[in-house]
Backbone bond lengths (Angstrom), bond angles and torsions (degrees), N, CA, C in turn:
res aa  C-N    CA-C-N  psi(-1)  N-CA   C-N-CA  omega(-1)  CA-C   N-CA-C  phi
1 M - - - 1.470 - - 1.544 109.01 -
2 G 1.345 115.85 134.66 1.448 119.15 -179.60 1.500 111.88 -65.62
3 S 1.341 115.75 146.78 1.459 120.32 -177.26 1.527 111.93 -64.62
4 T 1.327 117.14 -35.24 1.475 120.70 -179.90 1.516 110.10 -63.88
5 R 1.344 116.44 -47.71 1.465 119.23 -179.08 1.514 110.70 -63.41
6 R 1.321 117.15 -40.06 1.465 120.83 179.88 1.541 110.26 -63.44
7 T 1.326 116.17 -40.05 1.458 120.19 -178.59 1.518 110.92 -66.31
8 I 1.352 115.56 -42.77 1.473 119.65 -179.74 1.536 111.14 -62.00
9 L 1.324 115.08 -46.00 1.452 119.44 -178.93 1.521 111.67 -63.78
10 A 1.335 115.53 -42.67 1.462 119.56 -179.74 1.521 111.58 -64.35
11 A 1.317 115.73 -39.88 1.483 119.39 179.12 1.516 109.78 -65.38
12 G 1.347 116.80 -40.84 1.457 119.70 178.78 1.524 110.67 -61.47
13 A 1.318 116.78 -38.89 1.450 121.07 -179.85 1.533 110.20 -63.57
14 A 1.312 116.69 -42.84 1.467 120.61 -179.21 1.529 111.92 -62.02
15 V 1.344 115.32 -44.16 1.456 119.71 -179.07 1.524 109.95 -67.70
16 A 1.336 116.04 -42.58 1.474 120.37 -177.39 1.505 112.42 -62.90
17 A 1.327 116.86 -33.25 1.469 119.67 -176.76 1.520 111.96 -62.88
18 T 1.316 117.42 -24.66 1.456 121.06 -178.62 1.514 113.02 -95.59
19 T 1.353 116.49 -6.99 1.464 117.94 -175.28 1.524 113.39 -122.81
20 A 1.333 117.98 1.97 1.470 120.17 -176.48 1.517 110.22 -64.44
21 V 1.355 113.55 139.27 1.457 120.26 176.06 1.539 108.32 -118.79
22 P 1.352 118.06 108.31 1.479 119.61 -177.13 1.525 111.13 -62.83
23 R 1.314 113.36 148.33 1.467 120.61 175.30 1.526 108.97 -126.37
24 V 1.317 115.32 152.43 1.470 118.72 -177.49 1.515 108.33 -78.15
25 F 1.336 115.67 131.97 1.444 121.78 175.42 1.519 109.57 -79.98
26 G 1.335 117.81 129.96 1.465 119.35 -176.59 1.506 111.77 -139.30
27 Q 1.302 116.67 168.89 1.449 123.99 175.06 1.520 109.01 -122.93
28 Q 1.311 114.94 159.39 1.444 119.17 -174.60 1.517 110.67 -113.60
29 P 1.318 115.92 152.62 1.460 120.55 177.05 1.525 111.38 -68.79
30 G 1.324 115.28 176.64 1.464 120.68 -177.42 1.542 113.01 -63.47
31 H 1.309 113.34 163.77 1.469 120.47 -176.86 1.521 107.09 -134.47
32 K 1.287 117.70 128.14 1.433 122.28 178.37 1.520 108.93 -111.25
33 G 1.301 117.33 98.64 1.450 121.04 -176.54 1.502 111.75 -104.99
34 T 1.314 115.68 -161.48 1.450 122.47 -178.07 1.524 110.23 -117.76
35 G 1.315 117.44 37.12 1.442 120.78 -176.52 1.518 112.70 -88.53
36 K 1.348 116.19 -154.79 1.437 122.43 -175.90 1.539 108.25 -133.04
37 F 1.318 113.99 174.69 1.466 120.11 177.20 1.520 110.06 -117.23
38 Y 1.323 114.90 136.36 1.464 122.13 170.84 1.518 106.30 -105.37
39 E 1.331 117.10 127.41 1.445 120.68 -177.28 1.504 111.37 -120.11
40 R 1.339 114.63 138.20 1.459 122.56 175.46 1.506 108.06 -143.72
41 G 1.333 115.19 102.43 1.433 120.36 -175.60 1.538 109.66 59.06
42 P 1.348 118.33 -128.20 1.481 120.15 -179.54 1.529 114.19 -80.24
43 V 1.331 116.50 0.12 1.483 120.00 -177.94 1.525 108.55 -93.48
44 R 1.329 114.72 134.75 1.472 121.77 178.75 1.532 107.92 -134.41
45 I 1.322 115.56 111.01 1.488 121.52 -174.14 1.539 109.28 -109.78
46 Y 1.347 114.07 123.44 1.460 119.80 175.42 1.518 108.22 -86.69
47 Y 1.363 116.46 129.22 1.456 120.41 -179.11 1.527 111.01 -138.87
48 E 1.298 115.80 159.83 1.470 122.66 174.99 1.494 110.92 -133.51
49 E 1.322 117.34 154.60 1.452 122.76 177.18 1.537 109.34 -129.43
50 A 1.331 114.57 152.81 1.456 120.67 176.04 1.525 109.04 -152.37
51 G 1.313 117.40 141.32 1.463 120.91 177.73 1.522 112.08 81.72
52 S 1.327 114.53 -172.64 1.470 121.57 -178.69 1.510 109.07 -149.53
53 G 1.327 114.69 164.65 1.458 119.91 179.00 1.512 110.74 114.80
54 L 1.337 115.67 -151.10 1.438 121.44 -179.37 1.544 109.50 -61.27
55 P 1.314 118.32 132.31 1.483 119.98 -178.31 1.540 112.36 -66.69
56 L 1.318 114.74 132.24 1.453 122.63 176.36 1.540 107.55 -126.46
57 M 1.317 116.62 108.95 1.461 120.15 177.23 1.533 108.63 -80.90
58 L 1.332 116.07 130.00 1.462 121.99 -179.86 1.516 108.77 -113.96
59 L 1.323 117.11 117.41 1.449 123.72 -178.66 1.528 109.71 -100.75
60 P 1.333 118.27 110.20 1.468 119.62 -176.26 1.523 112.12 -70.17
61 G 1.323 115.22 158.52 1.452 121.77 174.60 1.495 111.17 -90.53
62 G 1.344 115.20 178.35 1.478 120.27 179.77 1.508 113.14 121.97
63 G 1.332 117.53 19.18 1.465 120.00 -179.78 1.518 111.29 62.21
64 L 1.352 115.75 -139.28 1.459 119.39 -178.45 1.531 111.69 -79.34
65 N 1.325 117.24 1.75 1.459 121.20 172.43 1.514 110.29 -110.03
66 S 1.305 116.58 33.99 1.481 120.15 -179.69 1.521 110.06 -72.01
67 T 1.331 114.52 120.96 1.471 121.08 178.40 1.514 109.88 -135.23
68 I 1.319 115.13 168.22 1.462 121.18 -179.57 1.543 110.46 -60.89
69 A 1.322 116.18 -25.91 1.472 120.00 -179.72 1.518 111.99 -60.80
70 F 1.327 118.10 -19.52 1.456 121.34 178.36 1.519 111.98 -54.57
71 F 1.332 116.99 -38.45 1.459 119.79 -172.77 1.530 112.29 -70.01
72 T 1.310 118.80 -21.67 1.445 121.34 176.60 1.531 112.45 -108.80
73 G 1.344 114.70 8.60 1.450 117.88 -179.64 1.530 112.54 -122.99
74 N 1.309 117.31 -86.97 1.469 121.45 -171.20 1.520 113.42 -92.22
75 A 1.279 119.56 -1.11 1.459 121.92 -178.22 1.533 111.59 -67.62
76 P 1.325 118.27 147.83 1.470 119.03 174.89 1.529 111.87 -62.87
77 F 1.321 116.93 -30.48 1.454 122.22 174.72 1.503 108.61 -154.97
78 N 1.332 117.03 158.34 1.437 121.57 -177.24 1.536 108.92 -83.88
79 A 1.329 116.58 98.15 1.461 120.72 -174.54 1.527 111.78 -66.51
80 I 1.311 117.94 -30.60 1.480 120.07 179.39 1.534 108.97 -63.70
81 E 1.325 116.85 -51.56 1.457 120.64 -179.28 1.515 111.13 -64.60
82 E 1.326 116.50 -35.92 1.455 121.18 -174.65 1.532 111.89 -71.20
83 F 1.313 118.27 -34.56 1.466 120.53 -171.71 1.520 116.26 -113.40
84 K 1.328 117.63 -4.82 1.465 120.13 -178.40 1.545 112.23 -67.89
85 G 1.308 117.94 -18.19 1.468 120.05 177.87 1.523 112.97 -73.26
86 D 1.310 117.47 -20.26 1.459 121.44 -177.60 1.536 114.96 -120.34
87 Y 1.350 116.60 -14.21 1.444 119.59 -174.33 1.556 110.46 -138.17
88 R 1.302 114.69 159.51 1.460 120.49 171.46 1.535 106.04 -86.64
89 C 1.291 116.46 97.81 1.459 121.84 -175.36 1.514 110.92 -82.77
90 I 1.295 116.34 129.92 1.456 122.90 -177.44 1.520 108.04 -129.01
91 T 1.327 117.05 125.21 1.460 120.86 -179.68 1.501 109.58 -142.89
92 A 1.348 116.82 162.00 1.455 120.09 -173.79 1.515 109.83 -152.22
93 D 1.338 114.54 155.47 1.452 119.85 169.27 1.529 109.58 -72.39
94 L 1.307 116.93 140.24 1.463 120.55 178.06 1.524 110.24 -67.15
95 R 1.321 115.37 143.31 1.458 118.96 176.93 1.546 111.19 -54.40
96 N 1.310 115.06 127.32 1.467 122.93 175.77 1.541 113.69 65.81
97 A 1.323 116.71 21.21 1.466 118.49 168.92 1.502 107.61 -67.41
98 P 1.332 119.99 123.33 1.468 120.94 -175.11 1.531 113.08 -56.99
99 G 1.322 117.61 -31.99 1.456 119.56 -179.20 1.497 114.27 -89.61
100 G 1.329 118.14 3.66 1.472 120.95 -175.51 1.536 112.93 -113.50
101 Q 1.331 114.93 -169.46 1.448 122.15 -175.12 1.546 113.46 -114.77
102 S 1.331 117.31 -0.46 1.464 120.73 179.64 1.527 109.33 -87.46
103 T 1.331 115.88 135.69 1.443 120.84 -176.98 1.528 109.56 -136.26
104 G 1.339 115.21 160.78 1.455 121.47 178.60 1.501 110.78 170.41
105 P 1.328 117.17 177.76 1.452 119.67 177.85 1.526 112.52 -63.14
106 V 1.332 116.35 150.07 1.440 122.78 173.95 1.541 105.21 -90.93
107 E 1.330 116.56 98.02 1.470 121.54 -172.04 1.539 109.66 -86.14
108 V 1.289 115.84 91.40 1.474 121.63 -173.64 1.522 111.52 -60.02
109 E 1.313 118.36 -40.13 1.458 121.10 -173.30 1.525 112.74 -78.40
110 R 1.303 119.28 -14.18 1.481 121.14 -176.78 1.525 110.63 -148.68
111 P 1.331 116.96 63.14 1.469 118.74 -175.99 1.534 114.44 -63.50
112 W 1.332 117.38 -53.37 1.455 119.04 -179.04 1.531 110.90 -63.95
113 E 1.334 117.28 -39.97 1.447 120.73 -178.98 1.531 111.90 -63.70
114 S 1.355 116.44 -35.32 1.463 118.81 -179.25 1.528 110.53 -65.44
115 Y 1.321 117.37 -36.89 1.468 119.30 177.74 1.532 111.53 -68.61
116 A 1.346 116.45 -37.51 1.460 118.61 176.38 1.508 110.62 -65.12
117 D 1.337 117.37 -36.13 1.465 120.73 174.79 1.509 110.13 -55.67
118 D 1.319 117.27 -45.07 1.470 121.95 -177.85 1.527 110.54 -63.68
119 Q 1.326 114.80 -47.10 1.462 118.89 -175.11 1.524 112.37 -67.16
120 L 1.325 116.34 -46.13 1.460 119.10 177.20 1.531 112.08 -70.14
121 G 1.335 115.52 -35.48 1.452 119.35 178.20 1.511 111.54 -63.83
122 L 1.310 117.51 -37.24 1.476 119.90 177.21 1.498 110.89 -63.79
123 M 1.324 117.11 -43.36 1.467 118.76 178.93 1.526 111.10 -65.36
124 D 1.316 117.14 -37.70 1.466 119.09 174.69 1.526 110.66 -62.57
125 H 1.298 117.20 -43.32 1.474 123.05 178.83 1.533 110.13 -57.06
126 L 1.326 116.39 -38.80 1.472 120.87 -179.58 1.521 113.09 -83.58
127 G 1.315 118.26 -1.07 1.464 122.67 179.82 1.524 112.66 74.20
128 I 1.323 117.32 27.98 1.453 121.97 -176.44 1.513 110.10 -103.64
129 D 1.306 116.97 125.80 1.467 120.20 177.31 1.518 109.91 -96.57
130 K 1.334 117.10 -65.72 1.476 122.74 -176.66 1.527 108.66 -93.76
131 F 1.338 116.85 136.43 1.462 119.80 179.40 1.548 108.87 -154.30
132 M 1.314 113.98 163.25 1.460 121.35 168.82 1.514 108.89 -101.52
133 V 1.312 116.14 162.45 1.472 118.55 -177.73 1.520 110.04 -144.77
134 M 1.316 115.22 140.51 1.462 121.96 174.43 1.537 107.04 -131.40
135 G 1.335 117.16 126.64 1.441 120.55 -179.38 1.512 111.83 -130.15
136 F 1.340 114.84 144.24 1.468 122.84 178.72 1.525 108.19 -108.69
137 C 1.340 116.48 143.83 1.458 121.36 171.77 1.540 110.94 57.85
138 I 1.300 118.26 -116.71 1.468 121.67 -179.87 1.536 111.31 -62.84
139 G 1.329 116.04 -15.73 1.452 119.78 175.03 1.508 112.59 -61.50
140 G 1.339 117.34 -22.37 1.472 119.71 176.46 1.506 113.27 -61.97
141 P 1.371 119.35 -57.58 1.446 119.36 174.46 1.517 113.29 -59.47
142 F 1.326 118.80 -34.65 1.466 121.04 177.31 1.526 109.41 -61.05
143 I 1.331 117.63 -42.42 1.449 119.58 179.92 1.533 112.06 -63.97
144 W 1.332 116.96 -42.15 1.457 118.74 177.75 1.528 110.65 -62.93
145 S 1.296 117.05 -34.63 1.460 120.43 176.44 1.537 110.52 -65.71
146 L 1.330 118.01 -41.08 1.462 121.27 176.96 1.512 111.01 -64.79
147 L 1.331 116.34 -40.55 1.477 119.59 -179.17 1.535 109.69 -65.98
148 K 1.311 117.52 -30.26 1.449 120.28 178.25 1.552 110.58 -76.92
149 R 1.327 116.33 -40.59 1.439 121.00 -175.79 1.541 112.12 -77.56
150 A 1.312 116.95 -39.41 1.459 120.24 -171.09 1.532 110.13 -142.35
151 P 1.314 119.42 61.20 1.474 121.77 -175.83 1.544 112.62 -60.09
152 D 1.321 118.12 -32.96 1.462 120.46 -178.15 1.517 112.44 -74.22
153 R 1.309 117.91 -13.93 1.463 119.85 -178.63 1.513 112.76 -93.03
154 V 1.335 117.54 -21.24 1.477 121.20 -177.05 1.535 110.11 -95.26
155 A 1.328 115.86 108.52 1.455 120.04 -176.50 1.534 110.97 -73.60
156 A 1.333 117.63 -34.03 1.473 121.44 -179.81 1.508 106.21 -166.70
157 A 1.318 115.35 155.68 1.455 120.57 -175.91 1.530 111.17 -137.60
158 V 1.313 116.93 139.65 1.466 123.60 175.97 1.525 108.70 -118.60
159 L 1.343 116.48 120.36 1.450 122.01 179.73 1.530 108.08 -107.19
160 A 1.316 116.56 107.25 1.476 120.85 -178.57 1.503 110.57 -104.80
161 Q 1.326 117.09 128.36 1.464 125.14 -177.27 1.533 111.37 40.59
162 P 1.353 116.85 57.82 1.462 120.30 -172.65 1.525 113.07 -72.28
163 V 1.324 113.98 149.04 1.461 121.81 173.74 1.540 108.98 -73.87
164 G 1.340 115.08 150.67 1.467 120.20 175.81 1.506 109.03 -157.84
165 W 1.324 116.10 169.52 1.458 122.09 -176.57 1.517 111.15 -90.31
166 R 1.311 116.55 137.81 1.473 122.86 167.99 1.523 107.71 -138.01
167 P 1.330 117.97 144.56 1.467 121.24 -174.81 1.538 113.65 -55.06
168 E 1.303 118.32 -29.29 1.459 120.83 -177.97 1.556 111.18 -61.14
169 M 1.335 117.30 -21.06 1.452 120.58 -179.45 1.513 113.77 -65.16
170 R 1.344 117.35 -11.48 1.457 119.98 176.18 1.522 111.85 -69.74
171 D 1.310 116.22 -18.86 1.466 122.41 179.27 1.543 107.83 -85.48
172 P 1.345 117.99 116.05 1.472 120.24 -178.33 1.531 113.23 -58.40
173 K 1.331 117.42 -23.32 1.464 120.50 -179.71 1.519 112.63 -86.15
174 Y 1.319 117.59 -7.11 1.449 119.81 -179.06 1.539 108.78 -68.92
175 P 1.343 117.62 133.03 1.462 120.11 -174.99 1.502 114.75 -65.48
176 G 1.336 117.75 -13.05 1.442 120.09 178.69 1.531 113.73 -81.91
177 T 1.347 118.54 -5.69 1.448 120.37 178.07 1.525 109.20 -84.20
178 F 1.296 115.68 68.84 1.452 122.36 -170.13 1.531 112.65 -72.38
179 W 1.341 119.02 -10.17 1.447 121.30 -176.99 1.541 113.21 -84.70
180 K 1.339 117.48 -8.85 1.462 120.88 -172.44 1.536 113.68 -63.69
181 S 1.319 118.00 -30.54 1.453 119.94 -174.90 1.528 112.24 -90.68
182 W 1.323 118.10 -6.12 1.482 120.34 -172.90 1.525 112.26 -65.46
183 G 1.351 116.91 -46.47 1.454 119.90 -174.32 1.510 113.93 -59.93
184 P 1.339 120.32 -52.75 1.452 120.46 177.55 1.518 113.29 -59.81
185 A 1.322 117.81 -36.73 1.460 119.81 179.14 1.525 110.85 -67.66
186 L 1.348 118.10 -39.42 1.466 119.62 178.51 1.510 110.61 -67.46
187 I 1.340 118.14 -42.08 1.461 121.58 -179.01 1.527 111.98 -62.18
188 A 1.331 116.53 -34.99 1.468 120.36 177.49 1.518 111.00 -61.77
189 K 1.334 116.81 -29.29 1.441 121.99 -179.67 1.523 111.91 -92.37
190 R 1.354 114.89 -34.07 1.473 120.53 -177.29 1.535 108.64 -129.42
191 P 1.320 118.46 82.93 1.472 120.75 -175.14 1.511 113.95 -63.83
192 E 1.328 118.87 -14.18 1.475 119.83 178.93 1.528 111.68 -74.35
193 V 1.328 117.28 -13.10 1.467 122.71 175.70 1.528 108.01 -88.35
194 S 1.326 116.07 129.83 1.482 118.81 -176.76 1.520 111.06 -87.34
195 L 1.316 115.36 154.36 1.468 120.89 175.95 1.526 110.65 -61.90
196 H 1.329 115.85 -37.38 1.473 120.27 178.61 1.531 110.86 -59.28
197 T 1.328 117.25 -41.38 1.456 121.76 -179.74 1.531 110.19 -64.91
198 T 1.326 117.84 -45.53 1.469 119.75 -179.44 1.513 110.32 -65.40
199 E 1.327 118.02 -37.08 1.460 120.19 177.98 1.524 112.46 -65.05
200 Q 1.326 115.34 -40.47 1.477 120.11 176.56 1.533 110.42 -62.32
201 F 1.334 114.97 -40.94 1.463 121.29 -177.88 1.522 111.25 -60.80
202 V 1.334 116.12 -52.58 1.480 118.32 -177.27 1.526 110.33 -70.40
203 T 1.314 118.00 -31.95 1.463 119.09 177.16 1.511 110.72 -63.12
204 R 1.324 115.91 -45.64 1.488 119.07 178.54 1.519 111.10 -66.36
205 M 1.322 116.60 -35.74 1.466 121.18 -174.27 1.516 112.55 -74.79
206 F 1.345 116.49 -44.53 1.447 119.66 -170.00 1.536 114.83 -117.46
207 E 1.324 118.19 -17.65 1.444 119.34 -169.27 1.524 113.89 -119.93
208 T 1.313 119.25 -7.39 1.453 122.07 176.77 1.515 110.29 -91.68
209 D 1.317 116.24 107.13 1.467 121.53 -175.72 1.528 112.20 51.63
210 P 1.333 117.93 50.58 1.482 118.11 -177.41 1.521 110.86 -72.75
211 D 1.301 115.78 148.07 1.454 120.96 176.32 1.513 109.11 -172.16
212 F 1.307 114.73 148.75 1.466 122.72 166.92 1.519 112.33 57.39
213 V 1.357 118.49 -110.42 1.460 121.31 -176.36 1.535 111.40 -111.66
214 F 1.324 117.30 17.38 1.456 124.96 175.75 1.535 115.07 73.85
215 T 1.336 118.17 -42.02 1.463 119.22 -168.89 1.514 114.55 -101.38
216 V 1.331 118.15 -21.66 1.468 121.34 -179.89 1.533 109.09 -139.41
217 T 1.313 115.83 168.20 1.459 122.08 178.95 1.508 109.86 -96.22
218 R 1.333 114.98 169.72 1.463 120.17 174.39 1.509 111.68 -63.62
219 D 1.316 115.74 -36.56 1.476 118.95 177.05 1.506 112.12 -61.15
220 F 1.334 117.25 -37.17 1.457 119.00 177.47 1.522 109.78 -65.63
221 V 1.331 117.93 -45.25 1.466 120.10 -179.18 1.530 110.12 -60.30
222 R 1.321 117.08 -40.48 1.461 119.99 177.00 1.534 112.71 -58.97
223 S 1.306 115.35 -31.52 1.481 120.81 -175.46 1.521 113.11 -93.65
224 C 1.324 116.73 -5.21 1.470 120.40 -175.05 1.538 109.58 -85.76
225 H 1.335 116.41 117.05 1.462 121.03 -176.30 1.506 112.72 -101.36
226 N 1.322 119.21 6.11 1.457 120.19 175.38 1.529 109.66 -66.94
227 P 1.313 118.24 144.36 1.472 120.40 176.30 1.519 110.25 -65.19
228 I 1.332 116.15 133.35 1.460 121.80 -176.90 1.534 108.51 -135.59
229 L 1.321 115.67 137.69 1.447 121.97 170.87 1.510 109.07 -119.26
230 V 1.324 116.91 127.10 1.478 122.07 -177.08 1.507 108.10 -111.49
231 L 1.357 116.13 129.76 1.449 122.29 173.06 1.530 106.77 -114.68
232 P 1.339 118.93 95.96 1.471 121.56 -174.08 1.510 114.00 -68.20
233 D 1.325 114.55 155.97 1.464 121.61 170.67 1.526 106.60 -126.14
234 D 1.318 117.81 -179.95 1.467 119.71 177.37 1.524 108.52 -150.38
235 V 1.338 117.39 69.37 1.451 124.06 172.50 1.556 106.41 -128.24
236 P 1.316 118.93 168.59 1.456 119.94 -175.84 1.525 115.82 -49.57
237 A 1.333 118.20 -43.76 1.451 121.28 -177.80 1.517 113.33 -82.41
238 H 1.325 117.80 -16.02 1.468 122.43 -176.80 1.539 108.56 -122.17
239 P 1.308 119.11 77.06 1.469 120.42 -174.08 1.533 111.98 -68.71
240 Y 1.294 113.78 128.63 1.483 121.26 178.18 1.520 111.32 -58.78
241 A 1.333 115.91 -44.88 1.456 119.99 -174.48 1.530 112.15 -59.51
242 V 1.347 116.96 -40.16 1.457 119.19 -178.46 1.520 109.73 -70.63
243 A 1.312 118.24 -41.68 1.469 120.68 178.89 1.531 110.89 -59.40
244 M 1.335 116.48 -44.62 1.462 119.93 179.92 1.528 111.97 -69.52
245 E 1.326 116.83 -33.44 1.445 118.26 177.21 1.520 110.87 -64.44
246 C 1.333 117.86 -39.25 1.464 121.17 174.80 1.529 110.84 -59.72
247 A 1.340 115.78 -44.64 1.449 119.98 -178.77 1.526 112.11 -63.41
248 M 1.311 116.18 -33.49 1.474 119.53 -178.86 1.534 112.23 -82.48
249 L 1.312 117.77 -28.21 1.459 121.03 -179.08 1.532 113.26 -81.91
250 A 1.317 117.13 -41.80 1.466 120.15 -175.53 1.516 110.56 -69.41
251 P 1.307 119.01 126.63 1.471 121.41 -171.94 1.536 113.76 -66.79
252 N 1.327 118.33 -24.77 1.462 120.16 -179.49 1.524 111.46 -118.34
253 A 1.320 115.42 38.35 1.466 120.99 -178.83 1.512 112.02 -94.81
254 E 1.327 114.29 148.85 1.474 122.99 170.48 1.526 106.52 -124.04
255 V 1.324 115.96 161.23 1.446 120.04 179.42 1.535 109.67 -135.58
256 S 1.324 115.60 146.06 1.459 119.68 179.80 1.521 110.89 -81.83
257 M 1.335 115.37 175.78 1.453 119.57 169.22 1.523 109.44 -63.40
258 F 1.304 116.94 164.34 1.469 119.49 176.09 1.510 109.45 -148.98
259 P 1.334 116.45 136.21 1.472 127.95 -5.48 1.547 110.79 -72.89
260 W 1.305 115.65 145.66 1.456 120.57 -178.21 1.522 112.41 -106.53
261 K 1.344 116.70 -10.45 1.485 119.76 179.50 1.502 113.24 -100.08
262 E 1.309 117.35 -18.39 1.469 123.55 -177.42 1.515 109.05 -130.73
263 P 1.322 118.68 131.28 1.473 125.57 -10.25 1.542 111.66 -65.41
264 K 1.288 117.57 161.09 1.452 121.95 -172.87 1.520 112.36 -60.34
265 E 1.309 116.93 -20.76 1.451 120.16 178.97 1.535 111.03 -65.21
266 R 1.319 118.83 -14.91 1.464 121.45 178.47 1.526 112.69 -82.02
267 I 1.307 117.22 -20.86 1.463 119.18 -175.53 1.530 112.88 -57.63
268 P 1.350 119.38 -44.46 1.477 117.37 177.59 1.523 113.87 -59.53
269 L 1.347 117.81 -30.91 1.466 119.63 175.99 1.535 110.30 -65.18
270 A 1.329 116.40 -42.31 1.450 119.64 179.01 1.524 111.11 -64.68
271 V 1.335 115.24 -39.95 1.474 118.82 178.61 1.521 111.55 -63.82
272 R 1.329 117.05 -38.55 1.461 120.96 177.04 1.529 110.26 -62.15
273 Q 1.334 115.96 -39.87 1.458 118.53 178.65 1.528 111.43 -64.47
274 I 1.338 117.10 -38.57 1.472 120.86 176.32 1.505 110.33 -60.43
275 H 1.344 116.96 -46.72 1.466 121.70 179.08 1.528 109.50 -57.29
276 S 1.332 116.71 -47.03 1.484 120.09 -177.70 1.524 110.17 -64.31
277 F 1.310 116.57 -41.22 1.460 120.91 -179.61 1.533 110.36 -62.71
278 L 1.307 117.41 -47.46 1.441 120.53 -178.47 1.551 111.63 -64.70
279 R 1.341 116.51 -40.41 1.446 119.26 178.06 1.514 110.96 -63.06
280 A 1.320 117.13 -38.78 1.461 120.86 -177.22 1.534 112.57 -67.46
281 H 1.317 115.85 -22.79 1.479 118.94 -174.50 1.528 113.11 -117.84
282 R 1.334 114.75 21.11 1.470 117.20 175.08 1.527 109.90 -63.79
283 P 1.322 118.47 133.36 1.461 119.98 178.35 1.536 110.67 -66.61
284 A 1.305 116.25 148.68 1.457 121.14 -177.67 1.548 109.55 -63.54
């Protein structure tokens, strides 16, 4: 890493540490749209599309309750409305999100991989090979998983307020342990799923050898040459330090100003940077 880039990032981190404004992490209720379903065996994924042009996959935030409703609810900005004029925006409810319409097996032995199956399977279903991706919150680990599974298919990636690991998450009372409420909420909707299964799922996903961004190692990030734009946050579930470490490790990473969500007048500046980043890395 060049010394100039390292100095700039480090200086940004120092300034941001004194100006961060925490925000409450939340989840959104269900969304009933006019989309379609992609089916693969017992998996049924609800998805919606808007706009036309180069495909842009949008991964909503909200932890294990990530649904399309995020974009009109708790999102810093509505990415569908913002980008549908230039891109074919594709987004979906997360499998087994209690507030969504996507369903499928709770794959205890391969939680992160099962979500990547759904995301890549949806793009295959739509006949899309190369695409860009932008993910919020848990979308950060999902993007790293996609970059590991299919690096040649992802032209560029935007990680907004990404989730990451911090040691405090071992405390069940820590507000960053956002996965604790998922199991009971899913069982209320699907009583055939046992509490034991949901507990095994989240344990394997977030608590079995947890570190960094959950889905890949630091060595992988160092070796990942895909263009990446990171928009850090600083709340319990979205650790600033992990987001900035990703930006410093990835050889073709860029980082936004920070804080970019507060005051709200800064959000349009961040959105302009995303537009510029995506335009700069459009595949030929």
